[in-house]
Biopython code that builds the backbone (N, CA, C, O; Angstrom):
import numpy as np
from Bio.PDB.StructureBuilder import StructureBuilder

atoms = [
    (1, "MET", "N", (21.342, 201.543, 59.164)),
    (1, "MET", "CA", (20.439, 200.691, 59.505)),
    (1, "MET", "C", (19.154, 200.170, 58.493)),
    (1, "MET", "O", (18.648, 200.807, 57.568)),
    (2, "THR", "N", (18.802, 198.819, 58.971)),
    (2, "THR", "CA", (17.743, 198.031, 58.142)),
    (2, "THR", "C", (16.531, 197.942, 58.944)),
    (2, "THR", "O", (16.692, 197.672, 60.134)),
    (3, "GLU", "N", (15.457, 198.102, 58.552)),
    (3, "GLU", "CA", (14.119, 197.965, 59.218)),
    (3, "GLU", "C", (13.435, 196.729, 58.534)),
    (3, "GLU", "O", (13.568, 196.445, 57.344)),
    (4, "LEU", "N", (12.697, 196.044, 59.434)),
    (4, "LEU", "CA", (12.036, 195.018, 59.035)),
    (4, "LEU", "C", (10.585, 194.938, 59.435)),
    (4, "LEU", "O", (10.383, 195.289, 60.597)),
    (5, "ILE", "N", (9.566, 194.573, 58.773)),
    (5, "ILE", "CA", (8.303, 194.302, 59.233)),
    (5, "ILE", "C", (7.881, 192.905, 59.240)),
    (5, "ILE", "O", (8.088, 192.242, 58.224)),
    (6, "ILE", "N", (7.314, 192.365, 60.257)),
    (6, "ILE", "CA", (6.930, 190.823, 60.100)),
    (6, "ILE", "C", (5.399, 191.087, 59.433)),
    (6, "ILE", "O", (4.528, 191.810, 59.916)),
    (7, "THR", "N", (5.322, 190.353, 58.276)),
    (7, "THR", "CA", (4.054, 190.357, 57.527)),
    (7, "THR", "C", (3.183, 189.126, 57.398)),
    (7, "THR", "O", (2.089, 189.156, 56.835)),
    (8, "ASP", "N", (3.718, 188.029, 57.948)),
    (8, "ASP", "CA", (2.991, 186.744, 57.941)),
    (8, "ASP", "C", (3.889, 185.788, 58.717)),
    (8, "ASP", "O", (5.094, 185.605, 58.544)),
    (9, "VAL", "N", (3.019, 185.172, 59.669)),
    (9, "VAL", "CA", (3.536, 183.929, 60.575)),
    (9, "VAL", "C", (2.440, 182.942, 60.357)),
    (9, "VAL", "O", (1.233, 183.123, 60.511)),
    (10, "ARG", "N", (3.130, 181.764, 59.933)),
    (10, "ARG", "CA", (2.105, 180.655, 60.026)),
    (10, "ARG", "C", (2.911, 179.363, 60.383)),
    (10, "ARG", "O", (4.136, 179.247, 60.430)),
    (11, "ARG", "N", (1.855, 178.320, 60.648)),
    (11, "ARG", "CA", (2.741, 177.088, 61.161)),
    (11, "ARG", "C", (3.027, 176.303, 59.903)),
    (11, "ARG", "O", (2.244, 176.261, 58.954)),
    (12, "SER", "N", (4.223, 175.666, 59.947)),
    (12, "SER", "CA", (4.774, 174.735, 58.735)),
    (12, "SER", "C", (3.939, 173.764, 58.677)),
    (12, "SER", "O", (3.623, 173.096, 59.661)),
    (13, "ALA", "N", (3.408, 173.552, 57.283)),
    (13, "ALA", "CA", (2.827, 172.305, 56.838)),
    (13, "ALA", "C", (3.508, 170.987, 57.041)),
    (13, "ALA", "O", (2.874, 169.933, 57.090)),
    (14, "TYR", "N", (4.742, 171.059, 57.153)),
    (14, "TYR", "CA", (5.601, 169.816, 56.922)),
    (14, "TYR", "C", (5.834, 169.297, 58.498)),
    (14, "TYR", "O", (5.762, 168.120, 58.851)),
    (15, "ASN", "N", (6.121, 170.408, 59.341)),
    (15, "ASN", "CA", (6.458, 170.138, 60.678)),
    (15, "ASN", "C", (5.821, 171.113, 61.552)),
    (15, "ASN", "O", (6.170, 172.291, 61.481)),
    (16, "GLY", "N", (4.791, 170.682, 62.488)),
    (16, "GLY", "CA", (3.815, 171.444, 63.163)),
    (16, "GLY", "C", (4.662, 172.397, 64.692)),
    (16, "GLY", "O", (4.276, 173.246, 65.496)),
    (17, "ASP", "N", (5.899, 171.677, 64.454)),
    (17, "ASP", "CA", (6.616, 172.440, 65.563)),
    (17, "ASP", "C", (7.440, 173.564, 65.331)),
    (17, "ASP", "O", (8.213, 174.046, 66.159)),
    (18, "PHE", "N", (7.199, 174.076, 63.860)),
    (18, "PHE", "CA", (7.957, 175.157, 63.470)),
    (18, "PHE", "C", (7.060, 176.073, 62.625)),
    (18, "PHE", "O", (6.080, 175.720, 61.969)),
    (19, "ASP", "N", (7.565, 177.312, 62.752)),
    (19, "ASP", "CA", (6.656, 178.415, 62.023)),
    (19, "ASP", "C", (7.500, 178.815, 60.756)),
    (19, "ASP", "O", (8.710, 178.590, 60.760)),
    (20, "LEU", "N", (6.856, 179.434, 59.613)),
    (20, "LEU", "CA", (7.206, 180.077, 58.644)),
    (20, "LEU", "C", (7.188, 181.466, 58.907)),
    (20, "LEU", "O", (6.069, 181.821, 59.279)),
    (21, "ILE", "N", (7.928, 182.287, 58.857)),
    (21, "ILE", "CA", (7.814, 183.780, 59.093)),
    (21, "ILE", "C", (8.212, 184.746, 58.013)),
    (21, "ILE", "O", (9.373, 184.668, 57.612)),
    (22, "THR", "N", (7.484, 185.566, 57.532)),
    (22, "THR", "CA", (7.629, 186.245, 56.286)),
    (22, "THR", "C", (7.938, 187.676, 56.813)),
    (22, "THR", "O", (7.077, 188.184, 57.532)),
    (23, "ALA", "N", (9.023, 188.360, 56.552)),
    (23, "ALA", "CA", (9.484, 189.792, 56.868)),
    (23, "ALA", "C", (9.941, 190.488, 55.747)),
    (23, "ALA", "O", (10.675, 189.945, 54.921)),
    (24, "MET", "N", (9.462, 191.963, 55.623)),
    (24, "MET", "CA", (9.514, 192.683, 54.500)),
    (24, "MET", "C", (10.671, 193.728, 54.983)),
    (24, "MET", "O", (10.689, 194.232, 56.106)),
    (25, "PHE", "N", (11.670, 193.984, 53.921)),
    (25, "PHE", "CA", (12.499, 195.028, 54.446)),
    (25, "PHE", "C", (11.903, 196.300, 54.088)),
    (25, "PHE", "O", (11.402, 196.528, 52.987)),
    (26, "LEU", "N", (11.979, 197.187, 55.127)),
    (26, "LEU", "CA", (11.313, 198.631, 54.777)),
    (26, "LEU", "C", (12.374, 199.568, 54.373)),
    (26, "LEU", "O", (12.111, 200.440, 53.545)),
    (27, "SER", "N", (13.701, 199.454, 54.951)),
    (27, "SER", "CA", (14.633, 200.245, 54.280)),
    (27, "SER", "C", (15.827, 199.180, 54.446)),
    (27, "SER", "O", (15.930, 198.271, 55.269)),
    (28, "THR", "N", (16.753, 199.592, 53.349)),
    (28, "THR", "CA", (18.153, 198.716, 53.287)),
    (28, "THR", "C", (18.834, 199.201, 52.205)),
    (28, "THR", "O", (18.257, 199.781, 51.285)),
    (29, "GLU", "N", (20.015, 199.011, 52.240)),
    (29, "GLU", "CA", (20.973, 199.364, 51.062)),
    (29, "GLU", "C", (20.881, 198.018, 49.946)),
    (29, "GLU", "O", (20.601, 198.083, 48.749)),
    (30, "ASN", "N", (21.150, 197.023, 50.608)),
    (30, "ASN", "CA", (21.096, 195.691, 49.705)),
    (30, "ASN", "C", (20.637, 194.560, 50.650)),
    (30, "ASN", "O", (21.508, 194.082, 51.376)),
    (31, "PRO", "N", (19.394, 194.074, 50.736)),
    (31, "PRO", "CA", (18.843, 192.926, 51.659)),
    (31, "PRO", "C", (19.474, 191.600, 51.141)),
    (31, "PRO", "O", (19.186, 190.663, 51.886)),
    (32, "GLU", "N", (20.226, 191.260, 50.114)),
    (32, "GLU", "CA", (20.732, 190.237, 49.580)),
    (32, "GLU", "C", (21.989, 189.880, 50.373)),
    (32, "GLU", "O", (22.411, 188.728, 50.479)),
    (33, "ASN", "N", (22.586, 191.023, 50.952)),
    (33, "ASN", "CA", (23.945, 190.995, 51.698)),
    (33, "ASN", "C", (23.813, 189.854, 53.002)),
    (33, "ASN", "O", (22.927, 189.998, 53.844)),
    (34, "SER", "N", (24.759, 188.751, 53.064)),
    (34, "SER", "CA", (24.481, 187.745, 53.872)),
    (34, "SER", "C", (24.816, 188.208, 55.230)),
    (34, "SER", "O", (24.529, 187.396, 56.110)),
    (35, "ARG", "N", (25.406, 189.427, 55.658)),
    (35, "ARG", "CA", (25.218, 189.894, 57.060)),
    (35, "ARG", "C", (24.118, 190.369, 57.345)),
    (35, "ARG", "O", (23.874, 190.514, 58.543)),
    (36, "LEU", "N", (23.156, 190.743, 56.397)),
    (36, "LEU", "CA", (21.986, 191.541, 56.872)),
    (36, "LEU", "C", (21.001, 190.089, 57.207)),
    (36, "LEU", "O", (20.218, 190.074, 58.156)),
    (37, "LEU", "N", (21.148, 189.131, 56.454)),
    (37, "LEU", "CA", (20.457, 187.957, 56.455)),
    (37, "LEU", "C", (20.563, 187.073, 57.782)),
    (37, "LEU", "O", (19.668, 186.457, 58.359)),
    (38, "SER", "N", (21.788, 187.180, 58.067)),
    (38, "SER", "CA", (22.220, 186.523, 59.327)),
    (38, "SER", "C", (21.653, 187.420, 60.575)),
    (38, "SER", "O", (21.217, 186.836, 61.567)),
    (39, "MET", "N", (21.668, 188.763, 60.512)),
    (39, "MET", "CA", (21.045, 189.431, 61.532)),
    (39, "MET", "C", (19.651, 189.258, 61.589)),
    (39, "MET", "O", (19.081, 189.326, 62.677)),
    (40, "ALA", "N", (19.013, 189.037, 60.514)),
    (40, "ALA", "CA", (17.582, 188.883, 60.533)),
    (40, "ALA", "C", (17.240, 187.636, 61.423)),
    (40, "ALA", "O", (16.550, 187.517, 62.436)),
    (41, "LYS", "N", (17.873, 186.873, 60.780)),
    (41, "LYS", "CA", (17.806, 185.118, 61.463)),
    (41, "LYS", "C", (17.829, 185.208, 62.947)),
    (41, "LYS", "O", (17.051, 184.585, 63.669)),
    (42, "GLU", "N", (18.975, 186.203, 63.466)),
    (42, "GLU", "CA", (19.451, 186.093, 64.852)),
    (42, "GLU", "C", (18.113, 186.987, 65.595)),
    (42, "GLU", "O", (17.489, 186.538, 66.556)),
    (43, "ARG", "N", (17.873, 188.082, 65.065)),
    (43, "ARG", "CA", (16.828, 188.903, 65.578)),
    (43, "ARG", "C", (15.530, 188.440, 65.706)),
    (43, "ARG", "O", (14.754, 188.835, 66.576)),
    (44, "CYS", "N", (15.224, 187.455, 64.702)),
    (44, "CYS", "CA", (13.895, 186.913, 64.512)),
    (44, "CYS", "C", (13.794, 185.519, 65.435)),
    (44, "CYS", "O", (12.733, 184.942, 65.676)),
    (45, "ASN", "N", (15.067, 185.113, 65.884)),
    (45, "ASN", "CA", (15.262, 183.883, 66.769)),
    (45, "ASN", "C", (14.834, 182.696, 65.940)),
    (45, "ASN", "O", (14.095, 181.813, 66.376)),
    (46, "CYS", "N", (15.374, 182.722, 64.629)),
    (46, "CYS", "CA", (15.033, 181.645, 63.766)),
    (46, "CYS", "C", (16.260, 180.497, 63.586)),
    (46, "CYS", "O", (17.384, 180.487, 64.088)),
    (47, "ILE", "N", (15.724, 179.705, 62.838)),
    (47, "ILE", "CA", (16.694, 178.469, 62.692)),
    (47, "ILE", "C", (17.482, 178.692, 61.509)),
    (47, "ILE", "O", (18.700, 178.516, 61.493)),
    (48, "LEU", "N", (16.717, 179.131, 60.380)),
    (48, "LEU", "CA", (17.137, 178.977, 58.975)),
    (48, "LEU", "C", (16.569, 180.312, 58.281)),
    (48, "LEU", "O", (15.526, 180.806, 58.711)),
    (49, "VAL", "N", (17.210, 180.849, 57.285)),
    (49, "VAL", "CA", (16.795, 181.629, 56.327)),
    (49, "VAL", "C", (16.526, 180.749, 54.927)),
    (49, "VAL", "O", (17.396, 180.234, 54.225)),
    (50, "LEU", "N", (15.098, 180.721, 54.720)),
    (50, "LEU", "CA", (14.783, 180.063, 53.621)),
    (50, "LEU", "C", (14.789, 180.594, 52.305)),
    (50, "LEU", "O", (14.896, 179.928, 51.275)),
    (51, "GLU", "N", (14.671, 181.826, 52.388)),
    (51, "GLU", "CA", (14.615, 182.723, 51.023)),
    (51, "GLU", "C", (14.624, 184.021, 51.368)),
    (51, "GLU", "O", (14.250, 184.469, 52.452)),
    (52, "SER", "N", (15.151, 184.778, 50.237)),
    (52, "SER", "CA", (15.536, 186.310, 50.388)),
    (52, "SER", "C", (15.292, 186.674, 48.823)),
    (52, "SER", "O", (15.985, 186.133, 47.961)),
    (53, "ALA", "N", (14.383, 187.515, 48.526)),
    (53, "ALA", "CA", (14.055, 188.041, 47.187)),
    (53, "ALA", "C", (13.284, 189.111, 47.276)),
    (53, "ALA", "O", (12.815, 189.589, 48.309)),
    (54, "THR", "N", (13.115, 189.603, 45.852)),
    (54, "THR", "CA", (12.005, 190.551, 45.526)),
    (54, "THR", "C", (10.920, 189.997, 44.895)),
    (54, "THR", "O", (11.078, 189.168, 43.998)),
    (55, "ALA", "N", (9.848, 190.355, 45.256)),
    (55, "ALA", "CA", (8.377, 189.695, 45.128)),
    (55, "ALA", "C", (8.230, 190.203, 43.626)),
    (55, "ALA", "O", (8.310, 191.390, 43.309)),
    (56, "GLU", "N", (8.003, 189.144, 42.736)),
    (56, "GLU", "CA", (7.628, 189.489, 41.418)),
    (56, "GLU", "C", (6.295, 189.734, 41.010)),
    (56, "GLU", "O", (5.957, 190.167, 39.908)),
    (57, "ARG", "N", (5.500, 189.411, 42.026)),
    (57, "ARG", "CA", (4.038, 189.623, 42.011)),
    (57, "ARG", "C", (3.403, 190.036, 42.999)),
    (57, "ARG", "O", (4.128, 190.136, 43.989)),
    (58, "ASP", "N", (2.149, 190.379, 43.199)),
    (58, "ASP", "CA", (1.619, 190.494, 44.718)),
    (58, "ASP", "C", (1.299, 189.105, 45.116)),
    (58, "ASP", "O", (0.886, 188.213, 44.375)),
    (59, "PHE", "N", (1.591, 189.027, 46.639)),
    (59, "PHE", "CA", (1.258, 187.929, 47.330)),
    (59, "PHE", "C", (0.420, 188.279, 48.763)),
    (59, "PHE", "O", (0.914, 188.299, 49.890)),
    (60, "PRO", "N", (-0.941, 188.540, 48.407)),
    (60, "PRO", "CA", (-1.783, 189.162, 49.445)),
    (60, "PRO", "C", (-1.827, 188.384, 50.661)),
    (60, "PRO", "O", (-1.817, 188.972, 51.742)),
    (61, "PRO", "N", (-1.886, 186.798, 50.583)),
    (61, "PRO", "CA", (-1.712, 185.924, 51.693)),
    (61, "PRO", "C", (-0.777, 186.426, 52.792)),
    (61, "PRO", "O", (-1.159, 186.608, 53.948)),
    (62, "ILE", "N", (0.347, 186.618, 52.406)),
    (62, "ILE", "CA", (1.572, 186.704, 52.890)),
    (62, "ILE", "C", (1.922, 188.344, 53.295)),
    (62, "ILE", "O", (2.864, 188.676, 54.015)),
    (63, "GLY", "N", (1.086, 189.143, 52.755)),
    (63, "GLY", "CA", (1.388, 190.545, 52.876)),
    (63, "GLY", "C", (2.180, 191.426, 52.067)),
    (63, "GLY", "O", (2.444, 192.556, 52.480)),
    (64, "LEU", "N", (2.624, 190.974, 50.844)),
    (64, "LEU", "CA", (3.743, 191.263, 50.035)),
    (64, "LEU", "C", (3.087, 191.805, 48.851)),
    (64, "LEU", "O", (2.055, 191.263, 48.455)),
    (65, "ARG", "N", (3.643, 192.961, 48.153)),
    (65, "ARG", "CA", (3.313, 193.475, 46.834)),
    (65, "ARG", "C", (4.340, 193.189, 46.075)),
    (65, "ARG", "O", (5.421, 192.853, 46.560)),
    (66, "LYS", "N", (4.108, 193.297, 44.700)),
    (66, "LYS", "CA", (5.293, 193.344, 43.679)),
    (66, "LYS", "C", (6.216, 194.395, 44.026)),
    (66, "LYS", "O", (5.845, 195.500, 44.423)),
    (67, "GLY", "N", (7.545, 194.016, 43.860)),
    (67, "GLY", "CA", (8.528, 194.750, 44.283)),
    (67, "GLY", "C", (8.923, 194.837, 45.771)),
    (67, "GLY", "O", (9.787, 195.685, 45.994)),
    (68, "ASP", "N", (8.507, 194.187, 46.768)),
    (68, "ASP", "CA", (8.745, 194.206, 47.948)),
    (68, "ASP", "C", (9.887, 193.412, 48.109)),
    (68, "ASP", "O", (9.926, 192.304, 47.573)),
    (69, "GLN", "N", (11.019, 193.921, 48.918)),
    (69, "GLN", "CA", (12.123, 192.879, 49.263)),
    (69, "GLN", "C", (11.699, 192.314, 50.530)),
    (69, "GLN", "O", (11.166, 192.945, 51.443)),
    (70, "PHE", "N", (11.963, 191.139, 50.517)),
    (70, "PHE", "CA", (11.764, 190.219, 51.658)),
    (70, "PHE", "C", (12.320, 188.958, 52.129)),
    (70, "PHE", "O", (12.967, 188.358, 51.271)),
    (71, "VAL", "N", (12.238, 188.408, 53.257)),
    (71, "VAL", "CA", (13.157, 187.225, 53.680)),
    (71, "VAL", "C", (11.980, 186.280, 54.241)),
    (71, "VAL", "O", (10.996, 186.639, 54.888)),
    (72, "ARG", "N", (12.338, 184.954, 53.818)),
    (72, "ARG", "CA", (11.358, 184.030, 54.959)),
    (72, "ARG", "C", (11.952, 183.188, 55.440)),
    (72, "ARG", "O", (12.682, 182.464, 54.763)),
    (73, "LEU", "N", (11.797, 183.042, 56.799)),
    (73, "LEU", "CA", (12.486, 182.437, 57.929)),
    (73, "LEU", "C", (11.655, 181.236, 58.612)),
    (73, "LEU", "O", (10.434, 181.242, 58.770)),
    (74, "TRP", "N", (12.509, 180.240, 58.976)),
    (74, "TRP", "CA", (11.907, 179.029, 59.664)),
    (74, "TRP", "C", (12.534, 179.155, 61.127)),
    (74, "TRP", "O", (13.713, 179.316, 61.441)),
    (75, "ALA", "N", (11.358, 179.029, 61.956)),
    (75, "ALA", "CA", (11.404, 179.368, 63.502)),
    (75, "ALA", "C", (10.852, 178.166, 64.296)),
    (75, "ALA", "O", (10.019, 177.431, 63.766)),
    (76, "ARG", "N", (11.302, 177.936, 65.584)),
    (76, "ARG", "CA", (10.299, 176.871, 66.499)),
    (76, "ARG", "C", (9.406, 177.924, 66.866)),
    (76, "ARG", "O", (9.577, 179.141, 66.937)),
    (77, "CYS", "N", (8.281, 177.093, 67.113)),
    (77, "CYS", "CA", (7.129, 177.759, 67.828)),
    (77, "CYS", "C", (7.516, 178.296, 68.997)),
    (77, "CYS", "O", (8.422, 177.811, 69.674)),
    (78, "GLY", "N", (6.772, 179.468, 69.358)),
    (78, "GLY", "CA", (7.285, 180.173, 70.724)),
    (78, "GLY", "C", (8.046, 181.270, 70.510)),
    (78, "GLY", "O", (8.254, 182.058, 71.433)),
    (79, "HIS", "N", (8.521, 181.447, 69.358)),
    (79, "HIS", "CA", (9.343, 182.599, 68.911)),
    (79, "HIS", "C", (8.988, 184.165, 69.241)),
    (79, "HIS", "O", (9.840, 185.053, 69.289)),
    (80, "GLY", "N", (7.734, 184.333, 69.436)),
    (80, "GLY", "CA", (6.943, 185.516, 70.095)),
    (80, "GLY", "C", (6.949, 186.507, 68.873)),
    (80, "GLY", "O", (6.816, 187.691, 69.182)),
    (81, "LEU", "N", (7.071, 186.242, 67.652)),
    (81, "LEU", "CA", (6.896, 187.342, 66.787)),
    (81, "LEU", "C", (5.411, 187.274, 66.077)),
    (81, "LEU", "O", (4.795, 186.313, 65.615)),
    (82, "LYS", "N", (5.075, 188.692, 66.173)),
    (82, "LYS", "CA", (3.556, 188.751, 65.561)),
    (82, "LYS", "C", (3.494, 189.768, 64.425)),
    (82, "LYS", "O", (4.201, 190.775, 64.397)),
    (83, "VAL", "N", (2.533, 189.415, 63.420)),
    (83, "VAL", "CA", (2.150, 190.183, 62.130)),
    (83, "VAL", "C", (2.419, 191.860, 62.616)),
    (83, "VAL", "O", (1.997, 192.235, 63.710)),
    (84, "GLY", "N", (2.996, 192.600, 61.896)),
    (84, "GLY", "CA", (2.921, 193.803, 62.039)),
    (84, "GLY", "C", (4.249, 194.487, 63.074)),
    (84, "GLY", "O", (4.568, 195.675, 63.110)),
    (85, "GLU", "N", (4.756, 193.571, 63.714)),
    (85, "GLU", "CA", (5.968, 193.892, 64.574)),
    (85, "GLU", "C", (7.045, 194.347, 63.746)),
    (85, "GLU", "O", (7.423, 193.746, 62.740)),
    (86, "GLU", "N", (7.584, 195.523, 64.222)),
    (86, "GLU", "CA", (8.923, 196.089, 63.363)),
    (86, "GLU", "C", (10.078, 195.883, 64.135)),
    (86, "GLU", "O", (10.027, 195.936, 65.364)),
    (87, "MET", "N", (11.135, 195.649, 63.509)),
    (87, "MET", "CA", (12.360, 195.771, 64.150)),
    (87, "MET", "C", (13.542, 196.128, 63.194)),
    (87, "MET", "O", (13.601, 195.927, 61.980)),
    (88, "ARG", "N", (14.541, 196.746, 64.075)),
    (88, "ARG", "CA", (15.635, 197.316, 63.358)),
    (88, "ARG", "C", (16.899, 196.248, 63.542)),
    (88, "ARG", "O", (17.072, 195.560, 64.548)),
    (89, "LEU", "N", (17.673, 196.255, 62.459)),
    (89, "LEU", "CA", (18.730, 195.469, 62.366)),
    (89, "LEU", "C", (19.953, 196.622, 62.190)),
    (89, "LEU", "O", (20.117, 197.301, 61.176)),
    (90, "ASN", "N", (20.728, 196.677, 63.351)),
    (90, "ASN", "CA", (21.964, 197.711, 63.218)),
    (90, "ASN", "C", (23.239, 196.978, 62.690)),
    (90, "ASN", "O", (23.687, 195.953, 63.205)),
    (91, "ASP", "N", (23.690, 197.512, 61.781)),
    (91, "ASP", "CA", (24.978, 196.886, 61.068)),
    (91, "ASP", "C", (26.112, 197.572, 61.884)),
    (91, "ASP", "O", (26.224, 198.756, 61.567)),
    (92, "THR", "N", (26.773, 197.262, 62.612)),
    (92, "THR", "CA", (27.868, 197.937, 63.372)),
    (92, "THR", "C", (29.221, 197.049, 62.973)),
    (92, "THR", "O", (29.716, 196.227, 63.743)),
    (93, "ARG", "N", (29.639, 197.290, 61.901)),
    (93, "ARG", "CA", (31.000, 196.686, 61.702)),
    (93, "ARG", "C", (32.099, 197.134, 62.210)),
    (93, "ARG", "O", (33.164, 196.561, 61.982)),
]
sb = StructureBuilder()
sb.init_structure("model")
sb.init_model(0)
sb.init_chain("A")
sb.init_seg("    ")
for serial, (resi, resn, name, xyz) in enumerate(atoms, 1):
    if name == "N":
        sb.init_residue(resn, " ", resi, " ")
    sb.init_atom(name, np.array(xyz, "f"), 0.0, 1.0, " ", f" {name:<3s}", serial, name[0])
structure = sb.get_structure()
């Protein structure tokens, strides 16, 4: 099982009808796994996975510290996600 926490939600600077969501992996074996990214996209009700990486330095404005594994997602406004919300992704292959 993989756990995520939403660390940042902000309106897209390019299109005000969408939000950029940052979620940090709290526990996972391999966050680069395409299946996990697909589950994160679906669970967060997002349209697109923009980025999945390990933070190379601290990013305080979006709640990340060096070494954190995270995913950035693009979602329509009204997704209902809030900073601090935790969710579990169950990989039931």
